C-alpha distance (Angstrom), angle and dihedral (degrees) to the residues before:
residue distance angle dihedral
M1 . . .
P2 3.85 . .
S3 3.81 90.0 .
V4 3.81 89.7 51.1
L5 3.80 91.6 50.8
L6 3.81 89.6 52.2
I7 3.81 86.8 66.3
T8 3.83 102.1 33.6
F9 3.82 98.8 40.6
P10 3.84 96.9 69.7
F11 3.81 91.0 51.2
F12 3.80 94.2 53.5
A13 3.82 91.0 38.1
L14 3.81 89.4 60.0
V15 3.81 89.8 51.4
L16 3.80 88.7 51.6
C17 3.82 90.9 48.7
G18 3.79 90.6 55.2
Y19 3.79 91.1 46.8
L20 3.81 94.5 49.3
A21 3.80 93.7 43.0
T22 3.79 90.1 54.8
R23 3.79 95.2 43.9
A24 3.82 89.5 50.1
R25 3.84 90.2 48.8
L26 3.80 90.5 -121.4
L27 3.79 85.5 124.4
P28 3.81 109.6 47.5
L29 3.79 114.4 -131.8
P30 3.85 92.0 -125.1
A31 3.82 88.5 60.4
I32 3.82 93.8 61.8
P33 3.83 96.2 77.5
G34 3.81 87.9 54.3
L35 3.80 91.3 53.9
N36 3.80 89.7 47.0
A37 3.79 91.4 50.5
F38 3.81 92.6 49.4
V39 3.80 92.1 51.8
L40 3.80 96.9 40.6
F41 3.80 99.9 42.6
F42 3.80 103.6 28.7
A43 3.80 120.7 13.8
L44 3.82 103.2 34.5
P45 3.83 96.0 44.4
C46 3.80 89.0 52.4
L47 3.81 90.5 49.6
L48 3.82 92.4 49.2
Y49 3.79 91.9 45.5
R50 3.79 92.2 52.6
F51 3.80 93.2 47.6
G52 3.80 90.9 46.5
A53 3.78 93.4 48.1
Q54 3.81 92.0 48.6
T55 3.82 95.3 46.2
P56 3.83 121.2 85.4
I57 3.79 109.7 -105.1
G58 3.82 91.1 -123.5
Q59 3.81 90.5 64.8
L60 3.80 91.2 50.5
L61 3.82 91.6 53.2
D62 3.80 98.5 43.9
P63 3.84 108.1 147.1
A64 3.81 92.8 -170.5
V65 3.82 92.5 58.0
A66 3.80 92.1 44.0
G67 3.80 93.5 46.1
V68 3.80 97.4 49.8
Y69 3.79 93.1 44.0
L70 3.82 94.0 46.1
L71 3.81 92.5 48.4
C72 3.80 91.0 54.4
A73 3.80 92.6 45.1
L74 3.80 90.5 53.4
L75 3.81 91.4 47.8
M76 3.81 90.9 50.3
V77 3.80 91.2 49.6
A78 3.80 94.2 46.6
G79 3.80 94.0 44.8
T80 3.80 94.9 46.9
V81 3.81 93.4 48.4
W82 3.80 91.7 46.9
L83 3.80 93.8 49.5
T84 3.81 99.0 41.6
R85 3.81 107.2 35.0
G86 3.79 112.7 99.0
P87 3.80 144.9 109.1
R88 3.83 93.0 -43.5
I89 3.80 99.4 34.5
H90 3.79 115.1 49.9
W91 3.79 130.3 -172.2
N92 3.81 95.3 -77.1
D93 3.80 96.0 54.3
A94 3.81 93.7 36.1
A95 3.81 91.8 52.8
F96 3.80 95.0 51.0
G97 3.79 90.3 43.6
A98 3.81 86.3 55.3
L99 3.80 91.9 48.4
V100 3.80 92.6 51.5
A101 3.83 88.5 49.1
A102 3.81 93.8 52.0
F103 3.83 103.7 33.7
P104 3.83 114.1 76.9
N105 3.79 122.4 -159.4
T106 3.79 90.5 -100.1
G107 3.79 100.4 147.4
F108 3.78 102.2 47.2
M109 3.82 97.9 31.1
G110 3.82 112.8 8.2
V111 3.80 100.4 59.1
P112 3.82 98.0 55.9
L113 3.81 94.8 32.9
L114 3.82 97.3 50.5
V115 3.80 92.3 44.2
A116 3.81 90.0 50.3
L117 3.80 90.7 49.9
L118 3.80 102.1 39.4
G119 3.79 106.7 17.9
A120 3.80 134.5 -109.3
Q121 3.82 92.1 -56.4
A122 3.80 88.2 73.7
A123 3.81 90.0 68.9
G124 3.82 94.1 80.0
P125 3.83 98.2 61.4
V126 3.82 90.4 38.4
I127 3.80 92.2 55.8
V128 3.82 91.1 47.9
T129 3.81 91.2 54.8
I130 3.81 92.5 48.3
A131 3.80 89.4 55.9
V132 3.82 92.1 47.9
D133 3.81 93.7 49.3
M134 3.79 96.3 45.1
V135 3.80 97.9 42.9
I136 3.81 105.0 32.9
T137 3.82 113.1 14.4
T138 3.80 95.5 43.7
S139 3.82 94.2 44.4
L140 3.80 91.4 48.8
C141 3.80 93.8 50.5
V142 3.80 92.8 45.7
A143 3.80 89.0 52.7
L144 3.81 91.8 48.2
S145 3.79 90.0 49.5
Q146 3.80 90.2 64.2
L147 3.82 98.1 52.0
D148 3.80 90.3 101.0
S149 3.80 87.8 64.8
A150 3.80 97.6 34.4
G151 3.78 91.2 123.1
T152 3.80 89.8 66.1
H153 3.82 93.8 48.6
G154 3.79 91.2 -96.3
V155 3.81 94.0 149.8
A156 3.80 94.5 52.4
V157 3.80 92.2 47.6
A158 3.80 91.8 47.1
L159 3.80 92.7 49.7
R160 3.79 91.3 51.4
R161 3.80 90.2 50.0
A162 3.81 91.0 47.4
L163 3.81 91.5 50.3
R164 3.80 91.3 48.9
G165 3.79 89.6 50.8
M166 3.81 91.1 49.2
V167 3.81 92.5 49.9
S168 3.82 91.7 49.2
N169 3.82 92.1 48.4
P170 3.83 108.7 99.2
M171 3.81 94.0 -154.1
P172 3.85 97.6 78.8
W173 3.79 90.5 45.2
S174 3.79 92.8 50.6
I175 3.82 89.7 49.6
A176 3.81 90.8 49.4
L177 3.81 92.6 48.3
G178 3.79 91.0 47.8
A179 3.81 90.9 50.2
L180 3.81 90.0 49.1
A181 3.80 91.0 50.3
S182 3.80 89.5 49.5
A183 3.80 92.6 49.7
L184 3.82 93.0 48.1
Q185 3.82 94.5 40.1
W186 3.80 87.3 -126.4
T187 3.80 125.1 160.5
L188 3.78 130.6 -163.8
P189 3.82 120.5 -112.4
G190 3.81 111.8 -90.1
P191 3.83 100.9 -102.7
V192 3.80 92.4 42.9
D193 3.80 91.6 47.6
K194 3.82 90.3 51.5
T195 3.81 91.0 51.1
V196 3.80 91.7 49.2
A197 3.81 90.0 48.0
M198 3.82 92.2 52.6
L199 3.80 91.7 51.1
A200 3.81 90.7 46.0
D201 3.81 91.1 52.3
A202 3.81 89.4 54.4
A203 3.82 93.2 52.6
S204 3.79 99.2 81.0
P205 3.84 102.5 49.5
V206 3.80 95.4 38.2
A207 3.82 93.2 45.1
L208 3.80 92.9 50.5
F209 3.81 92.4 46.7
T210 3.80 88.8 48.6
I211 3.82 92.0 52.3
G212 3.80 89.2 58.1
A213 3.80 91.6 46.5
V214 3.81 92.4 49.9
L215 3.81 91.7 48.6
A216 3.80 91.4 50.2
R217 3.80 92.0 47.7
S218 3.81 91.5 49.8
Q219 3.79 91.0 51.7
M220 3.80 93.5 45.7
N221 3.81 92.5 49.7
Q222 3.80 95.4 50.0
H223 3.78 116.0 90.4
E224 3.79 98.8 160.0
Q225 3.80 118.6 97.2
V226 3.81 113.3 -113.8
L227 3.80 119.2 -159.7
M228 3.80 114.8 -124.1
R229 3.80 91.0 -131.4
D230 3.81 88.2 62.3
Y231 3.79 96.3 58.6
V232 3.83 114.1 13.1
P233 3.85 96.2 67.6
I234 3.80 91.7 50.3
A235 3.81 92.1 48.4
L236 3.81 89.7 51.0
A237 3.81 91.2 46.7
K238 3.79 89.3 53.5
L239 3.80 93.5 51.1
L240 3.81 100.1 37.7
L241 3.80 112.8 16.8
H242 3.80 97.6 41.9
P243 3.84 96.6 55.7
L244 3.81 91.1 41.7
L245 3.80 90.0 52.2
V246 3.81 91.7 49.5
W247 3.80 91.2 48.9
L248 3.82 92.3 50.3
A249 3.80 93.0 45.6
G250 3.79 91.5 47.2
Q251 3.80 93.0 49.1
G252 3.79 89.7 48.5
A253 3.79 91.5 49.6
I254 3.81 92.0 50.1
A255 3.82 90.2 49.0
L256 3.82 89.1 53.0
G257 3.80 91.2 53.2
V258 3.80 99.2 -102.0
P259 3.84 108.3 155.6
L260 3.80 95.5 -116.9
S261 3.79 114.2 140.9
S262 3.80 121.5 -138.0
F263 3.80 88.8 -121.6
A264 3.82 92.5 55.1
L265 3.80 89.9 47.7
T266 3.81 90.3 52.3
V267 3.80 89.7 52.4
L268 3.82 91.4 49.5
V269 3.80 93.4 49.0
L270 3.80 92.6 49.4
L271 3.80 90.7 47.4
A272 3.79 89.5 53.0
A273 3.82 89.1 50.0
L274 3.81 91.1 59.8
P275 3.81 119.2 104.2
S276 3.79 121.5 -96.9
A277 3.80 119.7 -70.1
S278 3.79 111.8 -94.8
N279 3.81 93.4 -145.2
V280 3.83 90.7 68.5
S281 3.80 87.0 76.2
L282 3.80 89.8 61.0
L283 3.80 91.4 49.2
A284 3.78 92.0 48.3
E285 3.79 90.4 52.1
R286 3.80 91.6 48.5
F287 3.80 93.0 52.7
G288 3.80 96.6 42.4
A289 3.81 99.5 -108.6
H290 3.82 124.5 147.4
N291 3.79 95.4 -79.8
G292 3.82 93.6 -178.8
R293 3.80 89.7 64.3
I294 3.81 92.3 47.5
A295 3.82 91.7 47.8
H296 3.82 90.5 51.5
I297 3.81 91.2 51.6
I298 3.82 91.5 50.6
L299 3.80 92.5 45.9
V300 3.82 95.2 48.5
S301 3.81 94.1 44.0
T302 3.80 91.2 49.2
A303 3.81 93.3 48.6
L304 3.82 94.1 47.2
A305 3.80 94.3 42.0
F306 3.79 91.9 75.0
L307 3.81 88.1 73.3
S308 3.82 101.5 26.9
F309 3.81 95.5 46.5
S310 3.81 92.2 44.9
A311 3.81 88.9 51.0
A312 3.82 90.6 50.4
V313 3.80 90.5 51.5
A314 3.81 91.3 49.5
L315 3.81 90.8 50.9
L316 3.79 97.1 46.6
T317 3.80 104.4 36.8
């Protein structure tokens, strides 16, 4: 366990630094969108491109990894909606609660953390899960969120908005370009490759610091009381139930003869043990869901993940 903490502690410490800097007003709130933009449009796409280009194309197109991960994501979404939707929580809030329960913080935290823990070979399964979450899980939950207004074509409008958001997101494009470079055995010219490498190296520390800043901003901007029963169970489900479900599904798939390696399954379980994705808060705000509840789930899951994720690593590695 101490050796695990040597790797995981700096990642969560950087999140805490961003949180404390924002709470102390050392980082002005208007600066946070700039940090987000740098990570989303520059540093993280370069990191994903480099990992994609350096990963064999077979690992980037692994149907066993995609199938097991997608099955568990759909089960998490269905179970969360079924258990939470009711008189107080309608389709919109239930759907985004389900998304935050099924979507780990893979981009900002998972990519650098899993590679640091398990080596560069972990990048393949990680990239597959990012594609699944951004293309399928997010689109499904956005569509479900509009069922309350289905009579006014809410679902169709929401799906179009979700597709526009996906197309404008540079992460899928950087993954696709990296996969193409891997398939063609193509390398960037020296100066360009060095520039991309410098931006990629900046992705991890800035992304982690930004997560803390975003969490602090969400907490500072929320003035409405949120009941613990509306966010603590979902945060715990994300940290405990999701990885357990992935482990069980992966073991079942291996028993049935699905070509899923034990290493890939370890990567998937640890990804599922990550805290909730911070960008779900932005989606919830865009589609009019109870963003205070979503922000609380992200904050609690991130705070508790320091112990729960470290424990998962110690058990699996």
